[in-house]
C-alpha positions as CSV (number, residue, x, y, z in Angstrom):
1,M,0.1,0.0,-0.2
2,S,1.3,3.5,-0.8
3,E,1.6,6.1,1.5
4,R,-1.0,8.9,1.4
5,E,0.1,12.2,-0.3
6,I,0.0,15.2,2.0
7,I,-0.6,18.5,0.1
8,E,0.3,21.8,2.2
9,V,-1.7,24.7,1.4
10,D,-1.4,28.3,2.2
11,D,-3.5,29.7,5.2
12,A,-5.6,31.9,3.2
13,E,-7.3,29.1,1.6
14,E,-10.4,28.0,3.1
15,T,-11.6,25.4,0.0
16,V,-9.3,23.1,-2.2
17,G,-9.8,21.4,-5.4
18,C,-8.9,18.0,-5.9
19,D,-8.6,15.8,-9.2
20,G,-6.3,12.9,-8.0
21,G,-3.6,14.4,-10.0
22,G,-5.3,14.2,-13.6
23,G,-4.5,11.6,-16.3
24,P,-6.0,8.2,-16.5
25,L,-5.9,7.6,-12.4
26,G,-7.7,10.7,-11.6
27,H,-11.0,11.8,-10.3
28,P,-13.6,14.2,-11.4
29,L,-12.7,17.9,-9.5
30,I,-14.0,18.1,-6.3
31,Y,-13.7,21.0,-4.0
32,L,-13.4,20.5,-0.1
33,R,-13.8,23.1,2.6
34,F,-11.7,23.3,5.7
35,E,-14.3,24.4,7.9
36,G,-12.2,25.6,10.4
37,K,-10.3,22.1,10.9
38,P,-6.3,22.1,10.2
39,E,-6.7,19.0,7.5
40,V,-9.2,17.7,5.0
41,D,-9.2,14.4,3.3
42,C,-10.2,13.9,-0.6
43,Y,-12.9,10.9,-0.2
44,Y,-12.1,9.8,-3.8
45,C,-8.2,9.2,-3.5
46,S,-7.5,9.9,0.1
47,R,-5.2,13.0,-0.5
48,R,-4.6,15.1,2.9
49,F,-4.8,18.9,2.5
50,V,-3.2,20.6,5.5
51,Y,-2.4,24.4,6.3
52,K,1.5,25.3,6.2
53,P,2.8,24.7,9.9
54,E,2.2,28.2,10.7
55,R,-1.3,27.8,10.6
56,A,-1.6,24.6,12.1
57,E,-3.4,24.4,15.5
58,P,-1.2,23.2,18.3
59,A,-1.6,19.7,19.7
60,A,-4.2,19.3,22.5
61,G,-2.4,20.0,25.8
62,A,0.6,21.7,23.9
63,R,2.0,25.0,25.6
64,A,1.3,28.0,23.2
65,P,4.9,29.8,22.9
66,A,5.7,32.7,25.1
67,G,5.9,35.9,23.7
């Protein structure tokens, strides 16, 4: 089984489009909404779209940097 493809997107994006990479192994173009989540998965090809690290939320229980 191959590893899931993870694609980082700018924090200004609230919606991403996925076509499975196009070509014969692609799928219909769909749009996925983050809706406040730090990541979203394509239900056709399982690609994961994540905000670049500067946008990602800290893990539960993690302390925010002082400053």
